[in-house]
C-alpha positions as CSV (number, residue, x, y, z in Angstrom):
1,M,79.5,154.0,97.4
2,K,78.7,151.9,100.1
3,I,80.7,148.1,100.6
4,P,78.0,146.2,102.5
5,F,79.2,143.4,104.8
6,L,77.9,140.6,102.5
7,N,76.3,140.9,98.6
8,L,74.5,137.3,98.4
9,K,72.6,138.6,94.9
10,R,76.4,139.2,93.1
11,E,77.8,136.5,94.8
12,N,75.3,134.4,93.3
13,E,75.1,135.7,89.8
14,R,77.7,133.7,88.5
15,Y,75.6,130.9,89.2
16,A,72.9,132.2,88.2
17,A,71.9,130.4,84.9
18,K,73.3,126.7,86.5
19,I,70.5,127.1,89.4
20,K,68.0,128.4,87.3
21,E,68.2,125.6,85.2
22,A,68.4,123.0,88.1
23,V,65.4,124.5,89.5
24,S,63.4,124.1,86.1
25,R,64.8,120.6,85.8
26,V,63.2,120.0,89.8
27,I,60.0,121.9,89.1
28,D,59.3,119.6,85.9
29,S,60.1,116.5,87.8
30,G,56.8,116.6,90.0
31,W,59.1,115.5,92.5
32,Y,59.8,117.8,95.2
33,I,61.3,115.7,98.7
34,S,63.3,113.1,99.3
35,G,64.0,112.3,95.6
36,E,66.9,111.9,92.5
37,E,68.5,115.0,93.4
38,K,68.3,114.7,97.4
39,E,70.3,111.2,97.0
40,K,72.5,112.3,94.2
41,F,74.0,115.4,96.5
42,E,73.9,113.1,99.1
43,K,76.6,110.8,97.1
44,E,78.7,113.9,95.8
45,F,79.1,115.3,99.3
46,A,80.1,111.7,100.8
47,A,82.6,111.5,98.5
48,Y,83.8,114.9,98.2
49,C,84.3,114.9,101.8
50,G,86.0,111.4,102.0
51,V,83.0,109.1,103.8
52,N,80.6,106.5,103.6
53,H,77.5,108.3,104.0
54,C,75.8,111.8,103.9
55,I,72.5,112.5,105.1
56,G,70.7,115.9,103.8
57,V,68.7,117.5,106.5
58,G,66.7,120.6,106.7
59,N,69.5,123.1,108.4
60,G,72.7,123.0,110.5
61,L,71.0,123.2,113.5
62,D,69.0,119.9,113.0
63,S,72.4,118.1,111.6
64,I,73.8,118.5,115.3
65,R,70.8,117.4,116.7
66,L,70.3,114.3,114.7
67,I,73.6,113.4,115.6
68,L,73.1,113.3,119.0
69,M,69.4,111.9,118.8
70,G,71.0,109.1,116.8
71,Y,73.9,108.2,119.2
72,M,70.7,108.7,122.1
73,D,68.5,106.0,120.0
74,Q,71.5,103.6,120.4
75,G,71.9,104.0,124.1
76,T,75.8,105.5,123.8
77,I,74.1,108.8,125.1
78,Q,71.4,109.0,127.3
79,K,69.6,112.3,128.3
80,G,71.1,114.5,131.7
81,D,74.8,113.3,130.4
82,E,77.1,116.4,129.3
83,V,78.2,117.3,125.7
84,I,81.6,120.0,125.7
85,L,81.5,122.7,123.2
86,P,83.3,126.0,122.8
87,A,81.8,129.3,124.5
88,N,82.4,131.4,121.3
89,T,80.6,129.9,118.7
90,F,77.0,130.4,117.3
91,I,74.3,129.5,119.4
92,A,72.9,126.5,117.7
93,T,75.6,124.3,118.9
94,A,74.4,124.9,122.3
95,L,70.6,124.9,121.5
96,A,71.0,121.3,119.7
97,V,72.8,120.1,122.9
98,S,70.0,121.2,125.0
99,Q,67.2,120.5,122.8
100,C,68.1,116.8,123.4
101,G,67.5,117.0,126.8
102,L,71.4,117.0,127.1
103,V,73.7,119.4,129.1
104,P,75.9,122.0,127.5
105,V,79.3,122.4,128.9
106,L,81.3,125.1,127.7
107,A,85.4,125.3,127.3
108,D,87.3,128.4,126.7
109,C,88.6,128.9,123.3
110,D,92.6,129.5,121.9
111,N,93.6,132.8,121.8
112,R,94.7,132.5,118.5
113,T,93.0,130.6,116.1
114,Y,89.4,131.4,118.3
115,N,88.6,127.4,118.5
116,I,87.8,125.5,121.4
117,E,91.1,124.8,123.7
118,S,92.1,121.6,124.4
119,Q,93.1,121.8,127.9
120,S,90.0,123.8,128.6
121,V,88.1,120.5,127.7
122,K,90.1,118.4,129.6
123,E,89.0,120.2,132.6
124,K,85.3,120.0,131.7
125,I,85.6,116.4,131.4
126,T,83.3,114.4,134.2
127,S,81.6,110.9,134.6
128,R,78.7,112.0,133.0
129,T,80.5,113.4,129.9
130,K,79.4,111.6,126.9
131,A,81.0,114.0,123.6
132,I,83.0,116.8,122.6
133,I,81.7,119.3,119.7
134,A,84.5,120.8,117.8
135,V,83.9,123.7,116.0
136,H,85.6,124.7,113.2
137,L,85.1,128.4,113.6
138,Y,84.8,130.9,111.1
139,G,86.4,127.9,108.8
140,Q,89.3,127.0,110.5
141,V,89.7,123.6,111.5
142,A,89.9,122.7,115.2
143,A,92.9,120.7,116.9
144,M,91.4,118.0,116.0
145,N,94.7,115.7,116.7
146,E,94.3,116.8,120.4
147,L,90.9,116.3,120.9
148,K,91.3,112.9,119.6
149,Q,93.6,111.6,121.7
150,I,91.2,113.3,124.6
151,A,88.3,111.4,123.1
152,T,89.7,108.5,122.6
153,Q,91.5,108.6,126.6
154,Y,88.0,108.9,128.3
155,N,85.5,107.1,125.8
156,L,84.0,109.9,124.4
157,K,82.4,111.0,120.8
158,L,83.7,113.5,118.7
159,I,81.6,115.5,116.3
160,E,82.6,118.2,113.9
161,D,80.5,121.2,113.8
162,A,81.7,121.7,110.1
163,A,78.7,124.3,109.4
164,Q,81.9,127.1,108.4
165,A,84.2,124.9,106.8
166,H,83.1,123.1,104.1
167,G,86.1,122.1,102.4
168,A,89.0,122.4,105.1
169,T,91.6,120.3,105.0
170,H,93.5,118.4,107.9
171,Q,96.6,116.2,107.1
172,G,95.3,115.6,104.1
173,K,91.5,114.5,105.3
174,K,88.7,117.0,104.3
175,T,86.4,118.4,107.5
176,G,83.4,115.8,107.5
177,S,85.7,112.9,107.7
178,L,87.6,114.1,111.0
179,A,85.4,112.6,113.8
180,D,82.8,110.0,114.5
181,A,79.9,112.4,113.1
182,A,80.1,116.1,111.5
183,A,77.2,118.6,111.1
184,F,77.0,120.9,107.9
185,S,75.0,123.9,107.4
186,F,74.3,124.8,104.0
187,Y,72.7,128.5,105.0
188,P,73.1,131.1,102.1
189,V,76.1,133.0,103.5
190,K,78.3,129.5,103.8
191,N,81.2,128.7,101.8
192,L,79.0,125.8,100.2
193,G,75.4,127.6,100.5
194,T,72.0,127.1,98.8
195,L,69.1,129.6,98.4
196,G,67.3,128.4,101.6
197,D,67.9,126.5,105.0
198,A,69.6,123.1,104.7
199,G,71.8,121.0,106.3
200,A,73.8,117.5,106.1
201,V,75.4,115.1,108.3
202,T,78.1,112.9,107.2
203,T,79.8,109.6,108.7
204,D,81.3,106.5,108.3
205,D,78.9,104.6,111.2
206,K,76.4,103.2,108.9
207,K,74.5,102.4,111.8
208,L,74.0,105.6,113.0
209,A,73.9,107.1,109.4
210,D,71.1,104.5,109.3
211,I,69.4,105.9,112.4
212,I,69.5,109.6,111.5
213,R,67.8,108.8,108.1
214,S,65.3,107.6,109.5
215,L,65.1,110.3,112.6
216,S,64.9,112.9,110.3
217,N,62.1,111.5,107.9
218,Y,59.8,111.4,111.1
219,G,61.2,108.1,112.3
220,S,60.6,106.0,109.5
221,G,62.8,103.8,107.0
222,K,59.3,102.6,105.6
223,K,56.4,104.4,104.8
224,Y,53.8,104.7,107.9
225,I,56.1,102.2,110.0
226,H,57.5,104.6,112.5
227,Q,60.8,102.6,114.3
228,Y,62.2,106.3,116.0
229,K,60.1,109.2,117.6
230,G,61.6,111.1,114.7
231,I,61.4,114.2,113.4
232,N,61.0,116.6,110.1
233,S,63.8,117.5,108.9
234,R,64.4,116.7,105.1
235,L,66.8,118.4,102.2
236,D,64.5,119.3,99.9
237,E,65.1,118.7,96.0
238,I,65.4,122.3,94.7
239,Q,67.9,122.9,97.5
240,A,69.8,120.0,96.9
241,A,69.8,120.6,93.1
242,I,71.6,124.0,94.0
243,L,74.1,122.4,96.0
244,S,75.2,119.8,93.3
245,V,75.5,122.8,91.3
246,K,77.7,125.0,93.6
247,L,79.6,121.7,95.1
248,K,81.8,121.7,91.7
249,Q,83.1,125.3,92.0
250,L,83.5,124.9,95.8
251,D,87.5,124.0,96.0
252,E,88.3,126.8,93.4
253,E,86.1,129.0,95.3
254,N,87.9,128.4,98.3
255,Q,91.4,128.5,96.9
256,K,89.9,132.3,95.9
257,R,88.6,133.1,99.4
258,K,92.6,132.2,101.1
259,E,93.9,134.6,98.0
260,L,91.5,137.2,99.2
261,A,92.6,136.8,103.0
262,S,96.1,136.8,101.9
263,Y,96.0,139.9,100.7
264,F,94.2,141.8,103.6
265,S,96.9,140.1,105.9
266,R,99.4,141.6,103.8
267,N,98.0,144.9,103.1
268,I,96.7,145.5,106.5
269,K,98.9,147.3,108.5
270,N,97.8,148.6,112.1
271,E,99.4,147.7,115.2
272,N,96.3,148.2,116.7
273,I,94.9,144.9,114.9
274,I,95.3,141.4,114.9
275,L,94.5,139.7,112.1
276,P,94.0,135.9,111.6
277,Y,96.2,133.4,112.6
278,N,96.3,130.5,110.0
279,K,98.0,127.4,111.5
280,E,98.0,125.0,108.1
281,P,97.5,126.9,105.2
282,T,95.2,124.2,103.9
283,S,93.2,124.3,107.2
284,H,91.5,127.1,106.9
285,V,88.9,128.4,103.8
286,F,88.0,131.9,105.6
287,H,84.6,131.8,106.1
288,L,84.8,135.1,108.1
289,Y,88.1,136.9,108.2
290,V,88.1,138.2,111.4
291,I,90.2,140.8,113.0
292,R,90.6,142.0,116.9
293,T,91.4,145.2,118.6
294,K,90.5,146.9,121.6
295,E,88.3,149.6,120.0
296,R,86.4,147.3,118.0
297,D,83.4,149.3,118.5
298,R,85.1,152.6,117.7
299,L,86.6,150.9,114.9
300,Q,83.3,149.1,113.6
301,S,81.8,153.1,113.6
302,Y,84.8,154.7,111.9
303,L,84.7,151.9,109.1
304,E,80.9,152.4,108.7
305,T,81.6,156.5,108.2
306,K,83.7,155.5,105.4
307,G,80.6,153.3,103.5
308,I,82.5,149.7,104.9
309,F,79.8,147.7,106.8
310,T,81.1,145.2,109.0
311,Q,79.4,142.3,111.9
312,I,80.8,140.9,114.9
313,H,80.9,137.2,115.4
314,Y,79.9,137.2,118.1
315,P,79.4,139.6,120.2
316,L,78.1,137.6,123.3
317,A,79.5,134.3,124.3
318,I,77.4,131.5,124.5
319,H,77.1,131.6,128.7
320,K,76.7,135.4,128.5
321,Q,73.6,134.8,126.4
322,P,69.9,135.2,128.0
323,A,69.1,131.9,127.0
324,Y,71.8,130.6,128.8
325,S,71.3,132.7,132.1
326,E,71.9,129.7,134.3
327,L,75.8,129.7,133.1
328,K,76.0,133.3,133.3
329,D,78.6,132.9,136.5
330,L,81.1,130.9,134.1
331,K,84.1,132.0,133.6
332,L,86.1,131.9,130.6
333,P,88.3,134.7,130.0
334,V,89.4,134.0,126.3
335,A,85.8,133.6,124.8
336,E,84.7,136.7,127.1
337,Q,87.8,138.8,125.7
338,L,86.8,137.9,122.0
339,Q,83.5,138.8,122.3
340,D,84.2,142.4,123.2
341,E,87.2,142.3,120.4
342,V,86.4,140.8,117.2
343,L,85.2,142.2,114.0
344,S,84.2,140.7,110.8
345,L,85.6,142.5,107.4
346,P,83.4,142.6,104.5
347,F,84.7,139.0,102.7
348,Y,83.2,138.0,99.0
349,I,84.9,137.0,96.6
350,S,83.0,139.3,94.3
351,L,85.0,142.1,96.0
352,T,86.3,144.7,93.5
353,E,89.9,145.7,93.5
354,D,88.7,148.7,94.1
355,E,86.4,147.9,97.4
356,K,89.6,145.8,98.6
357,T,91.7,148.9,98.6
358,R,89.1,150.8,100.2
359,I,88.8,148.3,103.2
360,T,92.6,148.0,103.8
361,K,92.9,151.6,103.7
362,A,90.4,152.7,105.9
363,L,91.8,150.1,108.1
364,N,95.3,151.9,107.9
365,S,94.5,155.2,108.7
366,Y,92.6,154.4,111.7
């Protein structure tokens, strides 16, 4: 039997009855955009993260973009300003910066956590730098204490890209409450994932929250009155209702992900494989379980012959992507090493005991 990289159908089966009930409730209500379900989830997720404001939006890319747009409408950030972000991340982090007319400045990554490296951030700061985006990659919280110190020292905005880290904690606080504002994606594969595209912004900054709420609704706070040149990016009622169902189980499911990660870390014993580093027991919710090896492509092919399917997150650092060819001459050695060595294993809590055993045995026999 094949072990797919992810079996979303199987993962969602445990929610099926409640999801169908929630969707039916929305259909029967006759109200599908910006209604009670969205408002309910926003309140629930704000409380979960420990912040005062949550704005549900259309997707994770827009959540980052809207934060930057909000700061630009405040005058805090202006077109042409620089935003520092890690080179090893999904391209959406950089696209949001570019689409706002800002300049993405890539920093290198920590060789253990794979998150943005604080010293590299400091080296990239110029008079035009206005913000840092800290990506909590693969579910592990970035070095927020160090990044906060840098942001304070240089009067920069600190933004969390928490798209892969729903429910991760740092010193007793959850992601979404660790910076000036945070961006989330609820894409179906996430720890908190819905059945379509969806995202959210969280913050304690009321002024920023009010601007983002208007910006996401065509720049309007009152129907047909448009204060800002906004966009259409709203969390729809069906996705919000599904998220409310799944949010109730998020901590429990994150705990199961940690237990699965512990199982792999205890049982994978191969000197050619580097296992994930976990600095703080609560700071990693293992959106992905990412190993490293210098023979990554050979290992991936070998696992496929055993019926085990993997993915690479990410095969090209941002500055090596064709879309950012203007950055191709940057030298970011850790990010460039990671792109050639990382491999994401099948990792979902509905993996059976047999499947977990097959994965570990195959890795140990390589």
